[in-house]
C-alpha positions as CSV (number, residue, x, y, z in Angstrom):
1,M,-0.3,0.3,-0.1
2,P,1.6,3.1,-1.0
3,N,1.8,5.8,1.8
4,S,-0.5,8.3,0.1
5,D,-3.4,5.6,0.3
6,L,-2.3,5.5,4.3
7,L,-3.3,9.1,4.6
8,P,-7.2,8.9,4.3
9,S,-7.2,6.1,6.8
10,L,-5.0,7.9,9.4
11,L,-7.2,10.9,8.9
12,S,-10.3,8.9,9.4
13,K,-8.7,6.9,12.7
14,L,-7.7,10.9,14.1
15,Y,-11.2,12.1,13.8
16,E,-12.9,9.3,15.4
17,N,-10.3,9.8,18.1
18,Q,-11.4,13.3,18.3
19,L,-14.8,12.5,18.1
20,A,-14.3,10.1,21.4
21,L,-12.3,12.9,23.2
22,E,-15.1,15.4,22.5
23,A,-17.5,12.9,24.3
24,S,-15.3,12.0,27.0
25,I,-14.8,15.7,27.8
26,M,-18.6,16.4,27.4
27,E,-18.9,14.2,30.3
28,I,-16.5,15.2,32.3
29,S,-18.2,18.9,32.0
30,N,-21.3,17.4,33.1
31,W,-19.6,16.0,36.0
32,V,-18.1,19.1,37.2
33,E,-21.6,21.1,36.2
34,Q,-23.4,19.1,38.7
35,R,-21.0,19.6,41.2
36,G,-21.4,23.6,41.2
37,S,-19.0,24.3,38.7
38,A,-21.6,26.0,35.9
39,D,-18.9,28.3,34.7
40,V,-16.0,26.0,34.2
41,A,-18.4,23.5,32.2
42,E,-19.5,26.4,30.1
43,N,-16.5,27.1,29.3
44,V,-15.4,23.7,28.5
45,R,-18.4,23.4,25.9
46,G,-17.2,26.5,24.3
47,A,-14.1,25.1,23.8
48,L,-15.4,22.3,22.4
49,S,-17.5,24.1,19.7
50,A,-14.7,24.2,17.2
51,I,-15.1,20.3,17.3
52,D,-18.7,20.5,16.5
53,N,-18.0,23.4,14.0
54,N,-15.5,21.9,12.1
55,E,-17.2,18.1,11.9
56,E,-19.2,18.4,8.8
57,F,-16.3,19.8,6.6
58,I,-13.9,17.0,8.0
59,K,-16.4,14.3,7.3
60,L,-16.9,15.7,3.9
61,T,-13.4,15.7,3.1
62,L,-12.8,12.6,4.3
63,A,-15.5,11.0,2.1
64,V,-13.8,13.0,-1.1
65,L,-10.2,11.4,-0.2
66,M,-11.6,8.0,0.6
67,A,-13.5,7.7,-2.7
68,P,-12.1,5.8,-5.5
69,D,-10.7,7.8,-8.3
């Protein structure tokens, strides 16, 4: 398998990791909020918005990279 063929697979795995981290961090922010630190939880959710904002572009780009020529 040429190295250029590995790039879409690598990016896909990195994207999966990013989504798993987002879910984990969201769970932690919910836990923090339940313990009375709503400001901290809101700051965390605000930082996670970058992942949400970029998600569709990443999915579409991965689809193009993985499509047969």
